[in-house]
C-alpha positions in Angstrom: -13.0 -24.6 -7.9 -16.4 -24.1 -6.4 -18.1 -23.8 -9.8 -18.8 -20.1 -9.4 -18.7 -18.4 -12.8 -16.5 -15.4 -13.4 -19.5 -13.1 -13.7 -20.7 -14.0 -10.2 -17.3 -13.5 -8.8 -17.0 -10.1 -10.4 -20.5 -9.1 -9.1 -19.5 -10.2 -5.6 -16.3 -8.2 -5.7 -18.2 -5.1 -6.9 -20.7 -5.4 -4.0 -17.8 -6.0 -1.6 -16.0 -3.0 -2.8 -19.1 -0.8 -2.8 -19.8 -1.7 0.9 -16.3 -1.1 2.2 -15.7 2.1 4.1 -13.0 4.5 3.0 -10.9 3.6 6.0 -11.3 -0.2 5.3 -10.4 0.4 1.7 -7.3 2.3 2.7 -6.4 -0.4 5.2 -6.7 -3.1 2.5 -4.5 -1.4 0.0 -1.9 -0.7 2.6 -2.0 -4.3 3.7 -1.7 -5.5 0.1 1.3 -3.2 -0.4 2.9 -4.6 2.8 2.3 -8.1 1.6 3.8 -7.5 -1.8 6.9 -6.0 -0.2 7.1 -8.8 2.4 6.9 -11.4 -0.4 9.9 -9.7 -2.0 11.8 -9.6 1.2 11.1 -13.2 2.0 12.0 -14.4 -1.6 14.9 -12.1 -2.3 17.0 -14.7 -4.1 14.4 -15.8 -6.6 15.1 -15.2 -10.3 12.1 -12.9 -10.8 13.0 -10.7 -7.8 13.7 -7.6 -9.9 10.3 -7.6 -11.5 8.4 -8.5 -8.3 10.3 -5.8 -6.4 9.6 -3.2 -9.1 5.9 -4.1 -9.0 5.7 -4.0 -5.2 7.6 -0.7 -5.0 5.5 0.9 -7.7 2.3 -0.3 -6.1 3.4 1.1 -2.8 4.3 4.4 -4.4 0.9 4.6 -6.1 -0.9 4.0 -2.8 1.0 6.8 -1.1 0.7 9.1 -4.1 -3.1 8.8 -3.8 -2.9 9.5 -0.1 -0.8 12.6 -0.9 -3.4 13.8 -3.4 -6.3 13.2 -1.0 -4.5 15.1 1.8 -3.8 18.1 -0.4 -7.5 18.5 -1.3 -9.1 21.5 0.4 -12.2 19.5 1.5 -10.1 16.9 3.3 -11.7 16.6 6.7 -8.6 15.6 8.7 -7.1 18.1 11.1 -4.2 20.0 9.7 -1.6 18.5 12.0 -2.5 15.0 11.0 -2.4 15.9 7.4 1.1 17.4 7.8 2.3 14.3 9.7 1.0 11.9 7.1 2.5 14.1 4.3 5.9 14.1 6.1 5.6 10.3 6.4 4.8 10.0 2.7 7.9 12.0 1.8 10.0 9.6 3.9 8.3 6.7 2.1 9.0 8.2 -1.3 12.7 8.7 -0.4 13.0 5.1 0.8 11.3 3.7 -2.3 13.8 5.6 -4.6 16.7 4.4 -2.4 15.6 0.8 -2.7 15.1 1.2 -6.5 18.7 2.6 -6.8 20.3 0.2 -4.2 18.1 -2.8 -3.6 18.5 -4.7 -0.3 16.0 -6.8 1.5 16.6 -5.2 4.9 15.5 -1.8 3.5 12.0 -3.1 2.9 11.2 -3.7 6.6 10.4 -0.1 7.4 8.0 0.2 4.5 6.3 -3.0 5.5 6.0 -1.9 9.2 4.6 1.6 8.3 2.0 0.1 6.0 1.0 -2.6 8.5 0.8 -0.1 11.4 -1.2 2.5 9.5 -3.6 -0.3 8.2 -4.1 -1.5 11.8 -4.8 2.0 12.9 -7.4 2.5 10.2 -9.1 -0.7 11.2 -9.3 0.2 14.9 
C-alpha cells in the first residue's frame, strides 16, 4: 500500500467523479458492466459463478434501466431517432438478461459484453 489513508482516497474519488463528463461516466459504467460479465464468462466453472453472474446481470440491468429513465425524460437532448434506437437496444438487453437468468450459458454473455464495450467506445470518441 502507498500509505494513503482512506479519507484521502475517498476525497480523490469524489473529485474524480465530480470532474467526469456525463459521457465518460456512462462509458465507465458500461465498461464496468462489460468487465463483470466478461469475468463471469471467463470463469464460468468456478464455485461462486451463480452469485457473480447474478451480480453482473443485475448491475448491467441497473445501468440500462438508468439509461431508459434518462431517455424517457422530456428534457433529454438526444434526437428522437437516437433515443428510439437506444430504447430498442435496451429492450433487447433486458430480454437477453432474463434469458440468461433463466437458462445460464457463457456464450450468451458475449453479445451483452460487445454491446456495452462498443457503446462505451462510442461515448469516449
